[in-house]
MITORPA-19931 format. One record per residue (C-alpha): residue in one letter; x negated, y, z negated. Coordinates in steps of 0.2 Angstrom, whole numbers, always signed. Layout:
# residues N
residuo->A; u->X; v->Y; w->Z
...
This chain:
# residues 97
residuo->X; u->+783; v->-182; w->-12
residuo->X; u->+765; v->-172; w->-14
residuo->X; u->+763; v->-156; w->-24
residuo->X; u->+760; v->-139; w->-17
residuo->X; u->+750; v->-126; w->-21
residuo->X; u->+752; v->-107; w->-20
residuo->X; u->+733; v->-98; w->-18
residuo->X; u->+732; v->-80; w->-19
residuo->X; u->+714; v->-74; w->-16
residuo->X; u->+712; v->-55; w->-21
residuo->X; u->+702; v->-45; w->-8
residuo->X; u->+701; v->-30; w->-22
residuo->X; u->+711; v->-22; w->-37
residuo->X; u->+714; v->-1; w->-34
residuo->X; u->+725; v->+0; w->-47
residuo->X; u->+723; v->-12; w->-62
residuo->X; u->+737; v->-6; w->-74
residuo->X; u->+749; v->-11; w->-58
residuo->X; u->+740; v->-28; w->-58
residuo->X; u->+743; v->-30; w->-76
residuo->X; u->+762; v->-26; w->-74
residuo->X; u->+763; v->-38; w->-60
residuo->X; u->+755; v->-52; w->-71
residuo->X; u->+768; v->-48; w->-85
residuo->X; u->+784; v->-52; w->-73
residuo->X; u->+774; v->-63; w->-61
residuo->X; u->+771; v->-76; w->-74
residuo->X; u->+787; v->-80; w->-81
residuo->X; u->+794; v->-80; w->-64
residuo->X; u->+782; v->-93; w->-58
residuo->X; u->+785; v->-104; w->-72
residuo->X; u->+805; v->-102; w->-71
residuo->X; u->+801; v->-107; w->-52
residuo->X; u->+792; v->-122; w->-59
residuo->X; u->+775; v->-116; w->-56
residuo->X; u->+761; v->-121; w->-67
residuo->X; u->+744; v->-110; w->-68
residuo->X; u->+729; v->-124; w->-63
residuo->X; u->+717; v->-108; w->-61
residuo->X; u->+717; v->-89; w->-62
residuo->X; u->+704; v->-78; w->-66
residuo->X; u->+688; v->-69; w->-56
residuo->X; u->+678; v->-82; w->-44
residuo->X; u->+664; v->-91; w->-51
residuo->X; u->+654; v->-90; w->-36
residuo->X; u->+660; v->-85; w->-18
residuo->X; u->+651; v->-93; w->-2
residuo->X; u->+654; v->-91; w->+16
residuo->X; u->+662; v->-72; w->+17
residuo->X; u->+673; v->-74; w->+0
residuo->X; u->+674; v->-62; w->-13
residuo->X; u->+670; v->-61; w->-31
residuo->X; u->+687; v->-55; w->-34
residuo->X; u->+702; v->-63; w->-44
residuo->X; u->+708; v->-81; w->-37
residuo->X; u->+725; v->-89; w->-43
residuo->X; u->+730; v->-107; w->-40
residuo->X; u->+747; v->-112; w->-46
residuo->X; u->+753; v->-130; w->-44
residuo->X; u->+772; v->-135; w->-39
residuo->X; u->+782; v->-152; w->-39
residuo->X; u->+785; v->-149; w->-21
residuo->X; u->+782; v->-139; w->-7
residuo->X; u->+803; v->-133; w->-6
residuo->X; u->+797; v->-126; w->-24
residuo->X; u->+783; v->-117; w->-19
residuo->X; u->+791; v->-110; w->-4
residuo->X; u->+806; v->-104; w->-14
residuo->X; u->+794; v->-95; w->-27
residuo->X; u->+792; v->-80; w->-16
residuo->X; u->+810; v->-75; w->-12
residuo->X; u->+816; v->-76; w->-30
residuo->X; u->+823; v->-60; w->-37
residuo->X; u->+811; v->-62; w->-51
residuo->X; u->+795; v->-64; w->-42
residuo->X; u->+800; v->-50; w->-30
residuo->X; u->+803; v->-39; w->-44
residuo->X; u->+785; v->-43; w->-49
residuo->X; u->+778; v->-39; w->-32
residuo->X; u->+787; v->-23; w->-31
residuo->X; u->+779; v->-17; w->-46
residuo->X; u->+762; v->-22; w->-40
residuo->X; u->+766; v->-10; w->-24
residuo->X; u->+749; v->-7; w->-16
residuo->X; u->+738; v->-10; w->-33
residuo->X; u->+731; v->-24; w->-26
residuo->X; u->+725; v->-32; w->-9
residuo->X; u->+726; v->-51; w->-8
residuo->X; u->+729; v->-65; w->+5
residuo->X; u->+743; v->-78; w->-3
residuo->X; u->+745; v->-96; w->+5
residuo->X; u->+755; v->-112; w->+1
residuo->X; u->+748; v->-127; w->+6
residuo->X; u->+755; v->-145; w->+3
residuo->X; u->+746; v->-158; w->-7
residuo->X; u->+736; v->-173; w->-2
residuo->X; u->+748; v->-188; w->-3
């Protein structure tokens, strides 16, 4: 079964304190949901319309586990705390074989 990846590309951070509060809750929720952080931090380089903003990549053992994360109550609490403190684009993609 292929692994799956959650990618979060931040467009902007308007409230660093809300982002910090989100991260404090989201990290444990992601790990409890089976996620492993592969990369997180500001972009080293941005090309083709990309932004020099925070990017996060999380690996999951399956697509089902990755899809289930967003609806977990503990992760939804983290999203609630973020409350407009950042604008981001989140995607889940299935790994290659």
